[in-house]
N, C-alpha and C positions, 0 to 999 in steps of 0.2 A: 617374475611374470606369473600371475595366478590365473590368467584367462587366456584361452586360445581361440582364435577366430580363423577358420579356414573357409576360403571362398574359391569355388571353381568358376571358370569363365570370368576371371577378375580383370581382364585387360580392357573391357569396354562395357558400355550399356549399363544394365542393372547391376552386374557384378562389380564393376568399377565404382558405381554409386554406393553399393553396400559397403565397400571398403572405406570410402570417404566419409560416409555418414556414421559408420561405426567407430571410426577413428576419432571423430568429433564427440561421439557419445562417451566412449571410454578413453579418457585423456591420458591414462597411464596404467601400467600393470597388465598390458595386453600384448600378446604375441600374435602377429598376423602371418598366416601362410597363404600367399596369393598364388593361385594356379591358373595357367593359361598356356596356349601354344605360341602366342605372339609375344616373343621376348621383349621386343622394342616397346610395344604399347604397355606391357606389364611394368617395365621400368619407368615409364611415364607416370603410371598410377602410383608406384612406390615413391617417386620424387614428389608428387603432390602430397602424399601422406606425410612424408618426412619434412616437408616445408611448413607444415602447420605446427601449432604449439604443443600438440600432444607428445607425450613421452612414451611412445610405444615402440616395439621392435617389429620391423617389417622384413619378411623373408619372401623372395620370389622363387618359384619353381616352374621352369618350363616343362609343361606336360601336355602331350598330344593324346587326347582321349579317343582318337580314332585307332590308336595302337592297342592291340590286345595284350596288355601287360599281364604277366602272371602275378599272382598275389605276392609271392616272395620278392619279385622284382620291384613292384610298386611300393612295397613296404620298405625296401632298402632305399629307394629314391626319397621317400618322405622322411624316414628316420635320419638319413644323411643330411637332410636340409635343416632338421631341428636339433638343437643342442639338447643332449640327454639331461643336463642339469635343469634346463628350462622345462622340459617335459615333466620332471619329477615335482615341480612346483605347481603345475596346472591343477586347478580345482574345479574349473568350469570351462565348457567348450561350446562354441556355436559353429556349426558346420552348415554352410549355404551351398547347396548343390544347384548351381546356376547354369552350367554349361549345357549346350544343346545345339542342334542344327534344324534347319527347315528345308524340306523338299516338297515342291508343289508339282502336281500333275495327276493325270488319271492313273488308276491302279495299274493299267497295262504299261504306261510310259515310265513309271518309277520302279519297275520290277528289278532293274539292274542295281547291283551294289547295295542291296538291302542289308547285308551283313555289316557294312560300315555304319549305316544309319542306326541300326540297333546297338552296335558297339558303342557309339558315342552317347546315345541318348538313354540306354538302359544298362547294358552289360558293364560299362565302365563305372557306373554308379554303384552297382552291386559289388564289384571288386573293391572300390574305394571304401565303401561302408564296412566291408569285411576287414580290410586292413586297419581302419580306424578303431574298430572294436578291439583289436589286439593292442594297438598303440595306446588307446585311451580306455583301459578297463574301468568299469563303473565303480569298483571299490576304491580306485585312485582318483577318478574324476566323476564324482557323484552327480554333478549337474551338467547335463548335456542336452542341447537342442539340435535336432537335425531337421533342417528346413529345405524342402524341395521346392524350388521355384518352378511352379507348374504352369498351367494354362487352362483357360475355360474350355479349350478344345481337348482336354483330357477327358471330358465328360460329354461333350457335344460332337456330333459328326457333321462335317462340312465337305462338300464336293471338292475333289482334288487335294484334299488334305489327308489322304489315307495313311501315309507314313507318319506324319506329325500326330494325327489322332491316335494311331495305334501305339506309337512309342511313348507318347505322353500319358496315355491311360495305363500302359504297362508300368511305367515309372511310378505313377501315383499308387498303383496297387502294391508295388514293391515296398513303398514306405509304410503302407498299412500293415503289411506283413512284418516289417521291421518292428513296428510298435507292438504287434501281437506277440512276437517272440521276446522282445525286450521292453516290457511295460514301464520300466524305470527311466527309459529315455523319453524325452519330450519330442514328439514328431509332428511336423506340420506340412501339409501340402498348401502352399500359398499361390493363389492366382493373382498376379500383379496388375491385371487389367490391361487395356490397350495402351501400351507405353511407347513413347517416342524412342525407338532404338533402331539400329541398323536392320534388325529383322523386320520391324514394322515397315521400314522403307522398302525392303525387298518385297514384302507382301503387296504394298501399295503399287509398286511399279510392275508387278507380274500380272500379265493378262489372264493367267490361269487361276488367279486367286478368287475370282468371282465375288468381289466385294460388294456389299450392299451400298446403295446410294447414301444411306445415313452414315455408314462408316467413312466413305469418301469425304462426305461433308465435314465430319468431325476432324479428319486428318487435315484437310485443306484449310479449315478455319482455326487450326491450332488448339483443338479442344480435347486431344488425347491426354493421357496421364503422363506427367513428366517423371523421369526416374526418381528424382528426389522425393516426390510426393508419395510414390508407392513404397519406397524404402522406409520413409518415416511412418507410414501406415503399418508396415510390417513390424517395425519396432514397437509401435503401440500395442499390437497384438501380443508380441513376445513379452513385453514388460508386464502387461496385465496377466498373462499366463493362466487364463481361465478356459482356454479352448479344450474341447475333447481331444484326447490323444489321437493323432493321425487324421485329424479333421481336415477337410478341404475348406479353406476360407478365401473368398475373393476380396479384392480391393474395395469393392462397393458394398460388401456385407456389413451389417451393423453387428458388432460383437461386444 
């Protein structure tokens, strides 16, 4: 196995679609490490991948990013999942940081349990990235892409999205810092557009989301972006590999 693909939040939505589309793209020689807290759905994704004609190795790791793992603990969990021989053969890596949560409500109403929101959406990414820098040193794995699945709301402010706005903007800033400190990494903040996922359904059904009439119309008429569309667009950007390091690119941007 010469290629490693790590996907967080891989049990559903965009994360599961990244796994499926990438498995079809790289038909052999790829080691997948799929991370999520829902072990049952994660196994379903693995079964879909292994049922296809690709000759790749799929490893699942149940990981709850609401837990404040210490770096040494998280490193042990990941290293224990990966074969040391496989790791020595890896020459390129694609890491998709896709996990995250959504909390809607006024600033006052969402003030409880903010530590968990920041742990899942920001701190866990920081710890994971630090662990992977030790497991995948650049001198051993010279080609590395670190892709943050971001959101338009990382740069735009919307009423009742204070937690989501703040954690997403913090996360995007972290990846810009990562690129500044490690310029040989390829880093991308990718905004997938309004994608049909469980999160979009949660937004649509929440009265506090303050959705525009145009968004509701798009949702109801089936005109949002499908997961397969945004993942294929993401791979077009990665394959072209001409983006400025740590750039923020939206699904609708022409690149």
